[in-house]
N, C-alpha and C positions, 0 to 999 in steps of 0.2 A: 504494499500499499504506500502511496506517496503523500507528502504533505505539500500543500499549496497555500500560500497567503494571498488573499484577495482583498482589495480595497473596495468597500461598498459605501454608498451613501448612508447616512445615519438612518434615514427614513426606510431604506430598503432592509437594512440590518434589523431594525425594529420589527418591521412586518415579518421577516423571516423567523425571528424569535417567537413572535406571537403565533404564527401558524404552526411552528414546530411544537409548541405547547398544546395547541389544539389537537394536533395529529398524534400527540404523546410520542414524539421522536426527537432526536437531537437536531440542532441546526445543521450540523454536518451531514446527517442523514437526508434532511430536507434538500439541502443544496446538491448533494450527490444524486438524488432522485430527479430533481429538476434538470440538472445537466444531462443525465441519461435520457430523459424524455426529449429534450432539445436536440441531442445528437441523433437520436432515433428518427425524429421528424426530418432533420436535414438529410440523413442518409436515405430515408425513404423518397424524399423529394428528388434527390440525385438519381436514385434507381429508376424511378418513373420517368425522369427526363431521358435517361439513356435508353430505356425501353421505348419511349415514344419516338426517339430518333431511328429506331429500327423498324418502326411500323409503317404501314401504308394503308390507304383507303381500300386498295384492292384486296390486301390480305384480310382486312376487317370484313369486307362484303363476302369473300370467300368462306370465312369461318361462320358468318351469319347465315349464309345459304345452307349450311349443314344442320341448322336447328330445325326440328320438326315443328310444324304449325300445329299447335293444340290449343284448345280453348283453356284459359286460366281456371283454376279452382274458384269456387263461389266466393270464398273469403278474399281472393286476390283481385276480384273484378273492381273496377272503379265505379 
């Protein structure tokens, strides 16, 4: 495990402490969790961008043409 010193505005530090108390976790755990969520979101965005670059309308329409036309279940109807 690594140690990292981070400078935070007082207001953000105060909010982090309050949220950590509400969640019954340490400020370190709160920040680690928040950072992990942000990294996950950014990595997902990059993954989807890369996938989009490999896509084409032709491939999409080809895949869509393989879907069987069936009526939706009653609970799925608009």
